[in-house]
C-alpha positions in Angstrom: 0.0 0.0 0.0 1.4 3.4 -1.0 1.8 5.9 1.8 -0.4 8.9 1.3 1.4 12.2 1.0 1.7 14.1 4.2 -1.0 16.6 4.8 -0.2 20.3 4.5 -2.9 22.1 6.5 -1.3 25.5 6.4 -3.6 28.2 5.3 -2.1 31.6 4.5 -3.8 34.0 6.9 -2.7 37.0 4.8 -4.4 35.4 1.7 -7.5 34.7 3.8 -7.7 38.3 4.8 -7.2 39.5 1.3 -10.0 37.3 0.0 -12.5 38.5 2.6 -11.7 42.2 2.4 -11.0 42.1 -1.4 -8.1 44.5 -0.9 -4.4 44.3 -0.4 -3.3 44.9 3.2 -1.6 48.2 2.2 -4.9 49.6 0.8 -6.9 49.1 4.0 -7.7 51.9 6.3 -5.4 52.0 9.4 -7.9 50.5 11.8 -8.7 47.6 9.5 -5.0 47.1 8.8 -4.4 46.8 12.5 -7.1 44.1 12.8 -5.7 42.2 9.8 -2.2 42.4 11.2 -3.4 41.0 14.5 -5.3 38.3 12.7 -2.1 37.3 10.8 0.0 37.3 13.9 -2.7 35.5 15.9 -3.1 38.2 18.5 -6.4 39.2 20.1 -8.4 42.3 19.1 -11.0 42.5 21.8 -10.3 44.8 24.7 -12.2 46.3 27.6 -12.8 49.8 26.3 -14.9 51.0 29.3 -12.1 50.0 31.7 -9.4 51.7 29.6 -11.6 54.9 29.4 -12.5 54.7 33.1 -8.8 54.5 34.2 -7.8 57.5 32.0 -10.4 59.9 33.6 -9.2 63.1 35.2 -10.3 64.2 38.7 -12.9 66.6 37.2 -14.3 63.8 35.0 -14.6 61.5 37.9 -16.4 64.2 39.9 -18.7 64.9 37.0 -19.5 61.2 36.6 -20.2 60.9 40.4 -22.4 64.0 40.4 -24.3 62.7 37.3 -24.7 59.3 39.0 -26.0 60.9 42.3 -28.2 63.5 40.5 -29.8 60.9 38.3 -30.8 58.5 41.1 -34.1 58.0 42.9 -32.5 58.5 46.2 -31.5 62.0 45.1 -34.9 62.8 43.8 -36.7 61.6 46.9 -34.2 63.4 49.3 -34.5 66.5 47.2 -38.3 66.3 47.2 -38.3 65.8 51.0 -35.9 68.8 51.4 -38.2 71.0 49.3 -41.2 70.0 51.3 -39.5 70.7 54.6 -38.3 74.1 53.3 -41.8 75.1 52.2 -43.5 73.8 55.3 -41.0 75.5 57.6 -41.3 78.8 55.9 -45.0 78.7 55.6 -46.2 77.3 58.9 -43.5 76.3 61.4 -41.2 79.2 61.8 -42.4 82.4 63.5 -40.1 84.5 61.3 -39.8 82.8 57.9 -36.4 83.4 56.3 -37.8 82.7 52.8 -41.6 83.5 52.9 -43.9 82.6 50.1 -43.2 82.8 47.0 -39.9 81.3 48.2 -37.6 83.5 46.2 -34.5 82.1 47.9 -35.6 78.6 47.2 -36.1 79.5 43.5 -32.5 81.0 43.5 -31.1 77.8 45.0 -32.9 75.6 42.5 -31.9 77.8 39.6 -28.2 77.7 40.7 -28.4 73.9 41.2 -29.9 73.4 37.7 -27.3 75.8 36.2 -24.4 73.8 37.7 -25.9 70.3 37.5 -27.0 70.4 33.8 -23.5 71.0 32.3 -22.0 68.5 34.6 -24.5 65.8 33.5 -23.9 66.8 29.9 -20.1 66.4 30.3 -20.7 62.9 31.8 -23.1 62.0 28.9 -20.5 63.2 26.3 -17.9 61.0 27.9 -20.4 58.1 27.9 -21.1 58.7 24.2 -17.3 58.6 23.6 -17.1 55.3 25.4 -20.0 54.0 23.3 -18.3 55.1 20.1 -15.1 53.3 21.2 -17.1 50.2 22.1 -18.7 50.2 18.6 -15.3 50.6 17.0 -14.0 47.7 19.1 -17.0 45.6 18.2 -16.4 46.3 14.5 -12.8 45.2 14.8 -13.8 42.0 16.7 -16.4 41.3 14.0 -13.8 41.7 11.2 -11.4 39.4 13.0 -14.2 36.9 13.6 -15.2 36.9 10.0 -11.5 36.3 9.0 -11.3 33.4 11.5 -14.5 31.8 10.3 -13.3 32.1 6.7 -10.0 30.5 7.6 -11.8 27.7 9.3 -13.9 27.1 6.2 -10.8 27.1 4.1 -9.2 24.5 6.4 -12.3 22.3 6.3 -12.4 22.5 2.5 -8.7 21.6 2.4 -9.1 18.7 4.8 -12.2 17.5 2.9 -10.3 17.6 -0.5 -7.3 15.8 1.1 -9.5 13.2 2.7 -11.4 12.7 -0.6 -8.1 12.2 -2.5 -6.9 9.8 0.2 -10.2 7.9 0.1 -10.0 7.6 -3.7 -6.4 6.4 -3.4 -7.4 3.8 -0.8 -10.3 2.7 -2.9 -8.1 2.2 -5.9 -5.6 0.2 -3.8 -8.5 -2.0 -2.5 -9.8 -2.5 -6.1 -6.3 -3.6 -7.2 -6.1 -6.0 -4.2 -9.5 -7.4 -5.1 -8.5 -7.8 -8.7 -5.4 -9.7 -7.7 -7.4 -11.9 -5.3 -9.9 -12.6 -8.0 -7.1 -13.4 -10.5 -5.5 -15.8 -7.9 -8.9 -17.4 -7.2 -9.6 -17.8 -10.8 -6.2 -19.4 -11.4 -6.7 -21.6 -8.4 -10.1 -22.8 -9.6 -8.8 -23.3 -13.2 -6.1 -25.7 -11.8 -8.4 -27.5 -9.4 -11.5 -28.6 -11.4 -12.8 -30.4 -8.3 
């Protein structure tokens, strides 16, 4: 029986990338080129963008995020509502000499100042969150490209293995046919000599 040729299961990752993207590596935009280079060198693309962004925040950004988190919570809303209620009740009924009588001008000033400060801080936090979302979307895109490249390469490997297995199967079948023909020839010769 002839030995089958050794299998060569090496698939060129660069060629796989070129087939999928239908461009040469040098023609790709920088972010896609980075993904393809990582695919070729078998390095990972996925990363924790939120953690990277979180670690790079300045003190002001951390304060803004904390203010936005507190200002957007039910605890803040309920506490603030309770504070407003106490303020109005104290100035309307409980204090003999109200420091902010109805129509609560001082309360209006405090609320206006709070809104004037809180709104830009919340907007800064939302802008940073939007930047994180954009970075996450870009990272997802890169991971998707690499995943497509990996799937395409797996398909190529399976096709190669299937074609090699098919060739090996045909070779083995031909060898078995030859063996059967020799056996048949021997049997025929044997029965021709032995008329019994």
